[in-house]
C-alpha positions as CSV (number, residue, x, y, z in Angstrom):
1,M,166.3,343.5,128.7
2,P,164.7,341.4,131.5
3,R,166.9,343.2,134.0
4,L,165.8,346.6,132.7
5,T,162.2,345.6,132.9
6,L,162.6,344.5,136.6
7,L,164.4,347.7,137.4
8,L,161.6,349.8,135.9
9,A,159.0,347.8,137.8
10,L,160.8,348.4,141.1
11,L,161.0,352.1,140.4
12,L,157.3,352.2,139.7
13,I,156.5,350.5,143.0
14,F,158.6,353.0,145.0
15,A,157.2,356.0,143.1
16,N,153.7,354.9,144.1
17,G,154.7,354.7,147.8
18,C,154.3,351.0,148.3
19,V,156.3,349.6,151.2
20,I,156.4,345.9,152.3
21,S,156.5,345.7,156.1
22,P,157.7,342.7,158.0
23,R,155.2,340.9,160.1
24,R,155.4,341.6,163.9
25,T,156.0,338.8,166.3
26,V,153.7,338.5,169.3
27,G,155.2,337.0,172.5
28,S,154.0,335.5,175.7
29,T,156.0,335.6,178.9
30,T,155.7,335.4,182.7
31,G,156.6,338.7,184.3
32,G,157.6,340.7,181.2
33,G,158.1,340.7,177.5
34,G,158.0,343.0,174.5
35,N,157.5,343.5,170.8
36,S,158.4,346.2,168.2
37,E,156.1,348.8,169.8
38,F,156.0,348.3,173.6
39,S,157.2,346.1,176.5
40,L,154.9,344.6,179.1
41,S,155.7,343.8,182.7
42,A,154.0,342.9,186.0
43,S,155.0,343.5,189.7
44,P,154.8,341.4,191.6
45,T,154.5,338.3,189.4
46,S,153.2,336.1,192.2
47,Q,151.3,336.6,195.5
48,V,149.7,334.6,198.3
49,I,146.0,335.3,198.7
50,T,143.7,334.0,201.5
51,A,140.5,332.6,200.0
52,G,137.9,335.4,200.2
53,A,140.5,338.1,200.0
54,S,142.1,340.0,197.0
55,A,145.5,341.2,195.9
56,T,146.8,343.8,193.4
57,Y,149.4,343.6,190.7
58,T,150.9,346.6,188.8
59,I,150.8,346.1,185.0
60,S,153.2,348.4,183.2
61,V,153.5,349.2,179.5
62,T,156.7,350.9,178.2
63,A,157.1,352.4,174.8
64,V,159.6,351.0,172.3
65,N,161.0,352.7,169.2
66,G,159.1,355.9,169.9
67,F,155.6,354.3,170.1
68,T,152.9,356.8,171.1
69,G,149.7,354.8,170.5
70,T,147.0,353.4,172.8
71,V,147.2,350.0,174.4
72,S,144.2,348.1,175.6
73,L,144.4,345.7,178.5
74,S,142.4,342.5,179.2
75,S,142.7,339.5,181.5
76,S,141.6,335.9,181.6
77,T,141.9,333.0,184.0
78,A,140.7,329.4,183.9
79,S,139.3,329.6,187.4
80,S,135.6,330.4,187.7
81,N,136.1,331.4,191.3
82,I,138.6,334.2,190.6
83,I,137.8,337.6,189.2
84,A,140.5,339.8,187.7
85,S,139.8,343.4,186.9
86,F,141.7,346.6,186.0
87,D,141.3,350.1,187.4
88,T,141.7,351.2,183.7
89,T,141.7,349.1,180.5
90,S,143.3,351.7,178.2
91,L,146.7,353.3,178.3
92,S,147.5,356.2,175.9
93,G,150.7,357.8,174.9
94,G,152.7,354.6,174.5
95,S,153.4,354.1,178.2
96,G,151.6,353.8,181.5
97,S,150.5,351.5,184.2
98,A,147.3,349.9,185.5
99,V,146.4,348.1,188.7
100,L,145.1,344.6,188.3
101,T,143.0,343.4,191.2
102,V,142.6,339.6,191.6
103,S,139.6,338.7,193.9
104,T,138.9,335.3,195.3
105,T,135.9,333.8,197.2
106,S,135.5,331.4,200.0
107,A,134.8,328.8,197.3
108,T,138.1,329.4,195.5
109,P,140.2,326.2,195.7
110,S,143.6,326.2,197.3
111,G,146.5,326.1,194.9
112,N,148.1,328.2,192.2
113,A,145.9,330.1,189.7
114,T,147.3,331.7,186.6
115,I,145.9,335.0,185.3
116,T,146.9,336.0,181.8
117,V,147.1,339.7,180.9
118,T,147.0,340.7,177.3
119,A,148.0,344.2,176.0
120,T,146.9,345.1,172.5
121,D,147.5,347.9,170.0
122,T,144.4,347.3,167.9
123,N,145.4,349.9,165.3
124,N,148.4,347.9,164.3
125,S,147.3,344.4,165.4
126,V,150.2,344.0,167.9
127,S,149.7,342.3,171.2
128,Q,151.7,340.9,174.1
129,N,150.9,338.5,176.9
130,I,152.2,338.0,180.4
131,S,151.1,335.8,183.3
132,V,150.8,336.4,187.0
133,T,150.2,333.8,189.7
134,A,147.8,333.8,192.6
135,S,148.7,331.2,195.3
136,V,145.4,330.7,197.1
137,Q,145.4,329.5,200.6
138,G,142.7,328.4,203.0
139,G,140.2,327.8,200.3
140,A,138.2,324.7,199.3
141,S,140.5,321.7,199.2
142,T,141.9,320.5,195.9
143,A,143.7,317.2,195.6
144,G,147.4,317.7,194.9
145,A,147.2,321.5,195.6
146,S,150.5,323.0,196.7
147,T,150.6,326.0,199.0
148,M,153.1,327.8,201.1
149,G,151.4,327.0,204.4
150,A,147.9,327.0,205.8
151,L,146.2,330.3,206.7
152,V,143.6,330.0,209.4
153,S,141.3,333.1,209.5
154,A,138.9,333.9,212.3
155,V,137.1,337.0,213.5
156,G,139.9,339.4,214.5
157,S,142.7,337.0,213.9
158,T,144.8,335.5,211.1
159,T,147.5,332.8,211.5
160,Q,149.9,331.4,208.9
161,A,151.6,328.1,209.6
162,G,154.8,327.5,207.8
163,C,157.3,330.0,206.2
164,T,157.5,332.5,203.4
165,N,160.8,333.2,201.8
166,A,162.1,336.2,199.8
167,S,165.3,336.0,197.7
168,A,167.4,339.0,196.8
169,S,166.6,340.7,193.4
170,A,163.2,338.9,193.3
171,N,159.8,340.6,193.6
172,P,158.3,341.3,197.0
173,Q,156.6,338.4,198.6
174,R,153.1,339.3,199.7
175,V,150.6,337.4,201.9
176,S,147.1,338.9,201.5
177,F,144.3,338.5,204.1
178,P,141.2,340.5,205.0
179,A,141.5,342.0,208.5
180,T,139.9,344.9,210.3
181,P,141.7,345.4,213.6
182,A,139.7,346.4,216.7
183,T,139.6,350.0,217.8
184,H,142.4,349.3,220.3
185,G,144.7,348.0,217.6
186,F,146.3,344.6,216.8
187,T,149.4,342.6,217.6
188,A,151.4,340.7,215.0
189,T,154.0,338.0,215.9
190,F,156.4,336.2,213.6
191,A,159.9,334.8,213.4
192,A,162.5,336.1,210.9
193,T,165.7,334.5,209.8
194,P,168.3,336.4,207.6
195,S,170.7,334.2,205.6
196,S,173.4,336.9,205.5
197,S,174.9,339.3,208.0
198,S,174.8,342.1,205.3
199,M,171.2,341.7,204.3
200,D,169.2,344.5,202.7
201,A,165.7,343.3,203.5
202,S,162.4,344.8,204.8
203,L,159.3,343.5,206.4
204,G,156.0,345.3,206.7
205,F,152.3,345.5,206.1
206,F,149.9,346.6,203.4
207,S,147.5,349.1,204.9
208,P,145.8,351.3,202.3
209,A,144.9,354.8,203.3
210,A,141.9,356.6,201.7
211,N,142.1,356.8,197.9
212,L,145.6,355.3,197.9
213,Q,147.1,352.1,196.6
214,S,148.4,349.9,199.4
215,P,152.2,350.2,199.6
216,L,154.5,347.9,201.7
217,S,155.2,349.8,204.9
218,S,158.7,348.4,205.5
219,L,158.5,348.8,209.3
220,I,161.5,346.5,210.1
221,H,164.7,346.6,208.1
222,F,167.7,344.1,208.2
223,S,170.4,346.6,207.1
224,P,173.7,345.8,205.2
225,A,175.5,347.2,208.2
226,G,174.4,344.1,210.2
227,V,171.9,345.9,212.4
228,I,168.1,345.8,212.7
229,Q,166.4,349.1,212.0
230,V,162.8,350.2,212.7
231,R,160.9,352.8,210.9
232,D,159.6,356.0,212.6
233,G,157.6,357.9,210.0
234,E,159.9,358.4,207.0
235,A,163.2,357.7,208.9
236,F,164.8,354.5,210.2
237,M,166.3,354.0,213.7
238,T,169.2,351.6,214.4
239,T,168.6,349.2,217.2
240,I,170.5,345.9,217.7
241,P,172.9,343.8,215.6
242,Y,171.8,340.6,214.0
243,V,173.6,337.4,213.0
244,A,173.2,335.4,209.8
245,G,171.3,332.2,210.2
246,E,169.8,333.1,213.6
247,T,166.1,333.4,214.2
248,Y,164.6,336.5,215.8
249,Q,161.1,336.4,217.3
250,F,159.2,339.7,216.7
251,R,156.1,341.1,218.4
252,L,154.6,344.2,216.9
253,P,151.6,345.9,218.5
254,G,150.0,348.4,216.2
255,N,147.2,351.0,216.5
256,L,145.8,352.1,213.2
257,P,143.5,354.9,214.5
258,A,146.5,356.4,216.4
259,A,148.9,355.6,213.4
260,T,151.5,354.3,215.9
261,Y,153.2,350.9,216.6
262,S,155.9,349.4,218.7
263,V,158.5,346.6,218.0
264,F,159.7,344.0,220.5
265,V,162.2,341.3,219.6
266,T,163.5,338.1,221.3
267,P,167.0,337.3,220.1
268,P,168.2,333.7,220.2
269,G,168.7,332.5,223.8
270,A,167.7,335.8,225.3
271,A,164.6,337.5,226.8
272,E,162.3,339.8,224.8
273,I,163.5,343.4,224.6
274,P,161.9,346.6,223.2
275,L,163.4,347.9,220.0
276,A,161.3,351.0,220.0
277,T,157.8,352.1,221.2
278,D,155.1,354.5,219.9
279,L,156.6,354.8,216.4
280,Q,154.8,356.7,213.7
281,V,153.6,354.7,210.7
282,P,154.7,356.0,207.2
283,S,152.7,358.9,205.9
284,A,151.3,356.9,203.0
285,Q,149.4,354.6,205.5
286,R,148.1,357.1,208.0
287,G,144.4,357.0,208.1
288,A,144.2,353.3,207.1
289,T,141.5,351.3,208.9
290,T,142.3,347.8,207.5
291,V,145.3,345.6,207.1
292,T,145.2,343.8,203.8
293,G,148.4,341.7,204.1
294,W,152.0,341.6,205.1
295,G,155.1,341.3,202.9
296,I,158.9,340.9,202.7
297,L,161.4,342.3,200.2
298,A,165.1,341.3,199.9
299,N,167.3,343.5,197.8
300,A,170.8,342.2,198.5
301,P,173.3,340.6,198.6
302,E,172.9,338.3,195.6
303,S,171.6,334.8,196.5
304,A,170.7,335.9,200.0
305,T,167.2,335.1,201.4
306,I,165.1,336.1,204.4
307,S,162.5,333.7,205.8
308,V,159.5,334.7,207.9
309,C,157.6,331.9,209.7
310,N,154.5,331.4,211.8
311,F,153.0,334.8,211.2
312,S,150.0,335.6,213.4
313,L,147.8,338.8,213.6
314,R,145.3,339.2,216.5
């Protein structure tokens, strides 16, 4: 009799449409994570920013299990001298992306600052957190602060002492700085050292054209074929071979108004030679009037790295 009573009670519950749902778990990660409705990711997860400049991160939401709802975005940071803002705070249809701009001031202390991004489906009380890092350089001194090198900014020039390294399969490494080159252009100098003779790594600048997000130009490419390539518009030209572990000194004069640049290199133990002159910048950066930073990206082989040292822009 007790079993019959229990069975009748269960049938009554189902007949009235009552369903008991499991409680969703909310996660918190650095770089990406997910729940039963959507996953959340950031690219890149870390950037170097000169105090007084800003940098952008792409925050992406990807639907899971057919989710088609609306996700709201918000951000927070413990630093009162850092402002984080989105170009949009609402993503509909279950998936989408937003640009997070992290702005610093001259009073922002040097060191690493964490910005937490929260994505929320308010209708179902589901949320997900991720964190991105801003490595501020050249700001107010902070005891014990760790940076990747000192950036010294002056009118018309920017210099970075030390090295920035990019590992294969990692996010692009970006060094942000505010610079408006003179009408005659600018000249960048730096040293690059590939760890492998079959690198797939690119170096370039972030120069936003009107109404466009600033992409990495990838002007110089260490190719898997063991040669250095330079970009001419949308194509690459093969120049000289490179050797793993050797350091190559580059000089890159650029003219933003003319949308052209040239590349010179000094191989180890040799004199400077021109790789190519009067090259066209990529179409996405034509019309740009400022340089907002430089970056490096290593794609392969696994465990390989490329190191860029003593960057200067004048």
